[in-house]
C-alpha positions as CSV (number, residue, x, y, z in Angstrom):
1,M,51.4,-116.4,65.1
2,V,49.0,-116.5,62.1
3,P,48.0,-112.9,61.2
4,V,44.4,-112.1,61.9
5,V,42.8,-110.7,58.7
6,A,39.5,-108.8,58.4
7,T,37.4,-111.7,59.6
8,P,34.6,-111.6,62.1
9,A,37.1,-112.3,64.8
10,F,39.2,-109.3,63.7
11,W,36.2,-106.9,63.8
12,S,35.1,-108.3,67.1
13,E,38.5,-107.5,68.6
14,L,38.6,-104.0,66.9
15,E,35.1,-103.1,68.3
16,A,36.1,-104.4,71.7
17,R,39.1,-102.2,71.8
18,I,37.1,-99.2,70.8
19,A,34.4,-100.1,73.4
20,R,37.0,-99.7,76.1
21,F,36.6,-96.0,75.4
22,D,32.9,-95.9,74.7
23,L,32.3,-92.2,74.7
24,L,28.7,-92.6,75.8
25,K,30.0,-94.0,79.1
26,H,32.2,-90.9,79.7
27,P,30.9,-88.9,82.7
28,F,30.4,-85.8,80.6
29,Y,28.1,-87.5,78.1
30,E,26.3,-89.4,80.8
31,A,25.6,-86.1,82.5
32,W,24.4,-84.7,79.1
33,S,22.0,-87.7,78.6
34,C,20.6,-87.3,82.1
35,G,20.0,-83.6,81.8
36,Q,22.5,-82.7,84.5
37,L,24.5,-80.2,82.4
38,T,23.6,-76.5,82.3
39,H,23.3,-74.4,79.2
40,D,26.6,-72.8,80.2
41,D,28.2,-76.3,80.3
42,L,27.0,-77.0,76.8
43,R,28.1,-73.6,75.5
44,E,31.6,-74.2,77.0
45,Y,31.7,-77.7,75.5
46,A,30.6,-76.4,72.1
47,E,33.3,-73.7,72.0
48,S,36.0,-76.0,73.5
49,Y,35.4,-78.9,71.2
50,Y,35.1,-76.8,68.1
51,P,38.8,-77.0,67.1
52,H,38.5,-80.7,66.5
53,V,35.3,-80.4,64.5
54,A,36.8,-77.6,62.4
55,A,40.0,-79.6,61.9
56,F,38.4,-82.9,60.9
57,P,38.3,-82.0,57.2
58,T,42.0,-81.1,57.3
59,Y,42.8,-84.6,58.6
60,L,41.0,-86.1,55.6
61,S,42.8,-83.6,53.3
62,A,46.2,-84.5,54.6
63,F,45.5,-88.2,54.3
64,H,44.0,-87.8,50.8
65,S,47.1,-85.8,49.6
66,R,49.4,-88.8,50.3
67,L,47.3,-91.5,48.5
68,D,48.0,-92.8,45.0
69,D,45.3,-92.5,42.4
70,G,42.5,-95.0,42.9
71,E,39.3,-95.7,44.7
72,L,40.7,-95.3,48.1
73,R,41.8,-91.7,47.3
74,R,38.4,-90.9,45.8
75,S,36.6,-92.4,48.8
76,V,38.5,-90.1,51.1
77,L,37.7,-87.2,48.9
78,R,34.0,-88.0,48.9
79,N,34.0,-87.9,52.7
80,L,35.8,-84.6,52.6
81,A,33.3,-83.1,50.1
82,E,30.4,-84.1,52.4
83,E,32.1,-82.3,55.3
84,E,33.0,-79.1,53.3
85,I,30.9,-78.8,50.2
86,Q,27.6,-80.6,50.2
87,G,25.1,-78.4,52.1
88,R,26.3,-76.3,54.9
89,T,29.7,-77.2,56.2
90,H,29.7,-79.4,59.3
91,S,31.8,-76.8,61.2
92,E,29.0,-74.2,60.5
93,L,26.4,-76.6,61.8
94,W,28.5,-77.0,65.0
95,L,28.6,-73.2,65.4
96,D,24.8,-73.2,65.1
97,F,24.9,-75.6,68.1
98,A,27.2,-73.3,70.0
99,E,25.1,-70.3,69.2
100,G,21.9,-72.1,70.3
101,M,23.5,-72.7,73.7
102,G,24.3,-69.0,74.1
103,G,27.7,-68.9,72.5
104,V,29.2,-66.4,70.0
105,R,30.4,-67.8,66.7
106,D,33.5,-65.6,66.5
107,R,34.5,-66.5,70.1
108,A,34.2,-70.2,69.4
109,Q,36.4,-69.8,66.3
110,Q,39.0,-67.8,68.1
111,R,39.1,-69.5,71.4
112,A,42.2,-71.6,72.3
113,A,41.4,-75.3,72.7
114,V,41.7,-76.9,76.2
115,P,44.9,-78.9,76.4
116,E,43.3,-82.3,75.9
117,V,41.4,-81.1,72.8
118,A,44.5,-79.6,71.4
119,E,46.3,-83.0,72.0
120,L,43.4,-84.7,70.1
121,V,43.7,-82.4,67.2
122,Q,47.5,-82.8,67.0
123,S,47.3,-86.6,67.3
124,F,44.9,-86.8,64.4
125,R,46.9,-84.4,62.3
126,N,50.1,-86.4,62.9
127,L,48.2,-89.6,62.1
128,A,46.8,-88.2,58.8
129,A,50.2,-86.8,57.8
130,T,52.5,-89.7,58.7
131,A,50.7,-93.0,59.5
132,N,50.3,-95.8,57.1
133,V,47.1,-96.4,55.3
134,V,45.8,-99.2,57.6
135,E,46.5,-97.1,60.7
136,C,44.6,-94.1,59.2
137,L,41.6,-96.1,58.1
138,A,41.4,-97.8,61.5
139,A,41.5,-94.5,63.4
140,F,38.9,-92.9,61.2
141,F,36.7,-95.9,61.7
142,A,37.2,-95.7,65.5
143,Y,36.0,-92.1,65.4
144,E,33.1,-92.2,62.9
145,S,31.7,-95.6,63.9
146,Q,30.8,-94.1,67.3
147,V,29.3,-90.9,66.0
148,P,25.8,-92.0,64.9
149,R,24.6,-93.4,68.3
150,I,26.4,-90.5,70.1
151,A,24.7,-88.0,67.9
152,E,21.3,-89.7,68.5
153,T,21.8,-89.6,72.2
154,K,23.0,-86.0,72.2
155,W,20.1,-84.8,70.1
156,N,17.6,-86.6,72.4
157,G,19.2,-84.9,75.4
158,L,19.2,-81.5,73.7
159,E,15.5,-81.8,72.8
160,Q,14.3,-83.3,76.0
161,H,16.4,-81.6,78.6
162,Y,17.7,-78.4,77.1
163,G,15.0,-77.0,74.9
164,A,17.1,-77.0,71.7
165,D,15.4,-76.2,68.4
166,A,16.0,-77.9,65.1
167,K,18.7,-75.5,64.0
168,T,20.7,-75.9,67.3
169,G,20.5,-79.7,66.9
170,A,21.1,-79.9,63.2
171,Y,24.7,-81.1,63.5
172,F,23.6,-84.0,65.6
173,R,20.5,-84.8,63.6
174,L,22.6,-85.0,60.5
175,H,25.3,-87.2,62.0
176,R,22.7,-89.8,63.2
177,T,22.8,-91.1,59.6
178,A,25.8,-89.4,57.8
179,D,28.4,-91.3,59.7
180,V,26.6,-94.6,59.4
181,K,27.6,-94.3,55.7
182,H,31.1,-93.0,56.5
183,A,31.8,-95.8,59.0
184,G,30.7,-98.4,56.5
185,V,33.1,-97.0,53.9
186,W,36.0,-97.0,56.4
187,R,35.2,-100.5,57.3
188,E,35.2,-101.6,53.6
189,L,38.4,-99.8,52.8
190,L,40.1,-101.2,55.9
191,S,39.0,-104.7,55.0
192,A,40.4,-104.3,51.5
193,E,43.7,-103.1,52.8
194,L,44.0,-106.0,55.2
195,E,43.3,-108.5,52.5
196,R,46.3,-107.1,50.7
197,N,48.4,-106.8,53.8
198,P,47.2,-109.1,56.6
199,D,50.3,-108.5,58.6
200,A,49.0,-105.0,59.3
201,A,46.1,-106.3,61.4
202,E,47.7,-105.6,64.8
203,A,48.7,-102.1,63.7
204,A,45.1,-101.5,62.8
205,L,43.9,-102.6,66.2
206,I,46.5,-100.5,68.0
207,S,45.6,-97.4,65.9
208,A,41.9,-97.8,66.5
209,E,42.4,-98.1,70.2
210,R,44.7,-95.1,70.4
211,A,42.2,-93.0,68.5
212,A,39.4,-94.0,70.8
213,A,41.6,-93.2,73.8
214,A,42.4,-89.8,72.4
215,L,38.8,-89.0,71.9
216,W,38.0,-90.1,75.5
217,H,40.9,-88.0,76.8
218,A,39.6,-84.9,75.1
219,L,36.3,-85.3,77.0
220,D,38.4,-85.6,80.2
221,G,39.5,-82.1,79.6
222,I,36.0,-80.9,78.9
223,E,34.8,-82.5,82.2
224,R,37.7,-81.1,84.1
225,E,36.9,-77.6,83.0
226,R,33.2,-78.2,83.9
227,R,34.0,-79.3,87.4
228,S,36.3,-76.4,87.9
229,R,33.4,-74.0,87.2
230,N,31.0,-75.8,89.5
């Protein structure tokens, strides 16, 4: 079999695998979009999902620490700086969302993750610490390429159905555009790596699909908890 490099066919296949776990089609986000969640549901979600939001910079840091000097390492660092240094940290913006839904910042920070979210955090930590470059880049692309349209949909729902103010929705308003840039960078970096190592194309596809599946599974846990309360 001739390796599939970063051609239009490769990207079509990658995006198709991610689309199998299109998060906007998950029942929890569909309910969000339709205004079927309660403020309590959103507060519980904000607190339950916080461990992944807070841990995301550590995934980048672990990946960055393993890279040789060069543009790839600096690109990862720039992403990390935008998460942690430039403006308010993204985790603080998320806590604003939790607070706006009636949550308590300290409780969100101290609360144990639901099992599926804990599995998501562990899977990304393992990936960032041990996977090869192509697998890491593909997984980060699978995550951040979905974020802009999800953030847009979430903010629209918060504003239209749940009376959220600008501070409560700031995390999502920011990510409508911030992760367009990030996804573009991951795409460029992955393309460059596959030009050097075309035999890694299948590993990239598998890694992206696994990351997308892990994100979907985390929402399964959020939805399970919601249904158990209702």
